[in-house]
N, C-alpha and C positions, 0 to 999 in steps of 0.2 A: 571563446570561452574554453577553459581547460576542462574537458569532459571528465577525465579521470578524477580530478580534484573535486568536481561537482558531485560525482557519484560517491566518492569516498566520504565527503563531508556529510551528505544526506543519509548515507548508510549508517554512519557511526553515531550521529546525533540521536539522543534518546527522546522518545515520545510515545507513551502508551495511551489508550483511550482516556480522555479527560485530562491528560497532562501533556498536551502537544505544544506547549509554549515555546520550548527551545527550537522545535522544528519551524514553527511559524516565524520566529525571529530570524532564523537563518534564511528561510525562503524570502522574507521581506528584503533582506540585504542583497540576495542574489538577483532579484527582479527590480530593485530600486532604479527609478528613472525610465523604466520601460512601460509603465502602466500606472493607473490610478488605484491605490490600495485602500481597502476597507475591510472590516470584519463584521460577521453577524454576531448575535448575542451568545452563541455557544463557542465562538472562537475560530470558525472557519475563515480563512484568508481569501479575499476576493480581489483579483487582479484584473481590472478592466482596461482593455486596449481597444480604443475606438478606431475604426477605419472610416470608409465612406458610409453614408446612411444606408442601413440595411438590417438584416435579422440579427438577433442576439444568439450567439453560440456559446453554450456553457460546456466547459471541459473540466470536470472534477477529477482530482486524484487525492486519495486520503493520506493524511499525515501520520495517522496513528499506526503503530506496530503492535503486535500482540505482546503481552507481558503479564505481570502479576500485580497484586496489591497485598500489603501486609494485613493479615487478618487478626492473628493472635500471637502474642509473645509469651512463650512458655516460661515457667518458673526457672527452667534450666538455661534460658537465654536463646532458645531456638525460635525461628520465625515460621509460623504456619501461614500459608498464603492462599489466595484465591486467584484463579486465572482471569485475565482480562483479554478475551478473545479465545479462539479455538486452539488448544494444545493437544497433541498426541502424547499420552503419558510416557511412551517409550523413548522419547527424545530428550527427556529432562535430566535424568540422573547424572550427577557429576559435572553439570554445566555451571559456569560462573554467571553471576548476576550482580547488579548494582542496585542498592536501595537508595532512593533520593530522600534524604532527611532535611530537616530545617537547617542543618549545619553543613550539608554537603553529601557526597556519595559514600556509601559503605559497601564494600565488596563482600559477597557471600558465595557459598557453593550449595547447590541443591543436593540433599542427601536423603538416605532412608536406612532402614535396618540392613546391615551388610549380609550378603549371601552366605558367608561362612558360618553364621549362627542360625540360618533358616532351616526349617524342617525340609526334608527331601521333596515332599509334595508341594511345597511353596516356592521352590527354586525356579520352577518352570513357569510360574505365573507372572503376568505383567504387574509391576508395581503401580498402584494407583496414585495419582497426584495428591489425593486427599490424605494419603499416609506419609507424604514427603514433607520435608522441612528445609529451611535455609539455615545453614551454619555460618554465622558471622564471626565466630571465634570468641563469643562472649561467654563468661563463666556462669552468668545467671541473668535473670530478668532485669535486675537493677542496673547491671553494667550495660545491657543492651539499650535500656531506656535513658539512663542518666549520663552515660559516657558516650554512647554512640548515637543517642538522640533519635532512636527508632520509635515510631508511633504507628498504631493501627491506621490504615488509610494511606500510608506512604506508598508511592509507586515503586515498582520493581522492574528493572530493564534487563533484557538479555545482553550478554557481552560477547562481541565478535568483531574482530578487526577486518577492515577491508583489505583485499589482496588481489593483485592482478596475477592470474595463474600463469604457469610456465609457457603455455602456447601463445600468450599475448592477446588472446581473443575473448577469454572468459574471465569474469570477475566474481570473486567470492565476497560475501558480506551478509550482514543481517538486514532485515527490514526492506528487502526489495519490494515486498508487498506492504506499502505501495510507494516507497521512496523512488523507485524507478519511474513511476508515473509523475511524481513531483518534480524530478529532475527533467523529465521531458517537457513539463510545463515551463520550466525556467528557460530551457533552450528555445522553445517555441516563441516565448515573449521576446527574446533577443533576436531571433530570426525575423520577426515581424517589424522590428525597428526600421523606420524609414520606408516601409513598403505600404502601398495602398492595398487594402483588402475590402471586399464588398460587404462588410458586416462589422459587428462589434463583438470582440472575443472576451469572454469571461473565464479566465484561468482560475480555478477555485481549488484551494487546498483544504479539504474537508477534515472535520474532526469525527471521532467516534464511529468510524465505519465498521470496525471489527466487532462492535457490540450492538449493531442494529441499524446501520446506515443513517445515523441520527443527524450528522452534520450535513449530509446531502439534502435532507428534508428541509432544514432551516435555510440553507444557502440557496436552494432553488426558489424558495419563497421570496428571497431578496432579489434574485436575478430575473425571475419570470422568463425563462429562455424560450426561444423558438425551436431550437435543436439542441440535443444533449449527446455528448460523446464522453462517456466515462472512461477513465484509464485505470487499469488494474493489471494483475499478472495472470499468466496462464500456467496450468499445471503440466510441466514437461514430463513426458512419459518415455523418453529415450534412455532407458536404464534397464538393467537385468530384472526380469520378472514382471514387466509391464507390457501388455499387448496393446495394439492400436485402438481396439474397441474401448479400452479403459481410458487411455489418453493418447491421442494421435500427435501431440505437439512435440517438436524436436528443437533443441538449441541450434541456432545458426540457419534455420529455415524460414525466418521472417517473423514479423509481428503476428499476433493472434487476434481474430475477430470472434467474439462469442456469439454464436447464433442463438443461444438461450442460456440462461442460468436460473438459479432458484428464485430470483426476484424479478426477472424481466425477460421478454422475448425480443430479440433484435427487430427493430422496425424494418419491415420488408423494403420499403422505398429507400431508407437510409442505408441499409445493408447493400443494396444494389449500387448506390452512389459511391460508397466507400470502395467496393470491389472495382468499379470502373476507374476510380481515381488511382488505385494501386496498380491496375493494369496499364493505365496511361503513363505512369511514372516508373514502370518496370520494377515495382517493389513486390517481392514475394509475400504472400499472405497465407497464413494458416487459419484453420477453423476448428472450433471446439464448442462443446456444451459443458456446463458445470452446474448440474441440477442440485448439487449438495451445498451450494453457497450462493451468495448474492453480491452485487456490486452497487456503487452509487447510482447506477442507472435505474435500480429498483425503485428508488424514491423519485428520481428526476422525471421519469416517464409518466408518473401519475399526477403531476402538478396540474392544477386548473383543469382545462378541457383535454389535457394530454400533451406530452412533448415527445415527438419522434426521437428515440434514443437507442443507443447500443453501447457496447463496451469493447475497447481495443486494449492491447497490452503487449507484453513480451513474455515468452515462456521462461519459467524459472524452475530449476530443480530444487527439491527439498523446501518447498514453501511451508511456512509455519514451523520452522525449526530455528535454531540459533544461527545457522549459516546456509545461505542459498547460493546457487550458481546461475549467472546470467551471461548471455553472449552479447558482446558489444555491437556486433553487426545487427542483431535483432533490434537492439535499443536505437541505434542510429537510423534504421529504416522506419521505426515508429515515429521518430521526430520528423523525418522527411515526409512521411505520409500525412501527419497532422498538418504540416505546413501546406501540402498540396490540397488537403480538404478545405482548409480555411480560405485559400486563394480562389476556390471555386464556389463557395456557398453564398450565393446571392439570393434575392427573392424568387427569381425564376427557378433556381435549383430547389429551393424550399418547396415551391408549389409542385414541382415534379416529384419530389420525395413524398409529399403527402398524398399524391395521387397514385403513387407507384404500388405495385403488388409483387 
């Protein structure tokens, strides 16, 4: 499989919470023939790959990216919007977006009152997103609605093109959170083709993670897994002004294992199992905590009597902006680690994990 084409395709496809259809369609095409496909009632894609009789392993990665939704169209033809997922106000101004209407995509630019006419005391203040607007070039509300077909509730997507950076190791693009995880699921399904593994793998592309882990909850109810390994991204801290206590993760130093986040604590036995697997395969592993956010493991581990779960991923710089940076070696090692985990997870391993501390 062409890794760069896979990453480019999944980075550039649009899909905010509640509007993941294009991502789901693309993923279905990428994994076609490798597994049994189904969906839950919210739209999460479930890819079931049966090995020999054994435990059920659920590996979710969320399809949705952060974006916006049309809220109000002003009389002057500007778009007031609401965020879908967590945005930092400072990264928005001047950025291009696309509004998906009933007739196609409409390009716009996020704007605000220009600094040239601000009072001196206001120039140093952060512009709040609730004062911003999207300019689609319309002269008035009638043009925005009747000619451009924009309506309240239409989804709004960030615009950012995929690019391989000059060093040949780092890729730039939007939505690595969590299209990197989705791409890893695709590669894992292809790697398992024709191989015996002591379990049944459920690679799940979930919906609406960025607004409350909603797809993970419904999809877990469908799968009823024995073990859960969520895929997400890590907050890379290898940049000016960030110290290791704030974020120890670095690009090029390996996949990340979250020991805890705001929604779940990594199961101790499963954490030990993953560490041992990484060491056996000579895969570097980084560790981090993210108490200010959650992952799909947050819903997965609470299902039924409890599902031993944790979160793996790749470090990414500039998460929750239009463009993030990811190291291809970290991504490749994540795929390799996932394959190694799957090949080792039989009933004996599950029992050891549950008994482990």
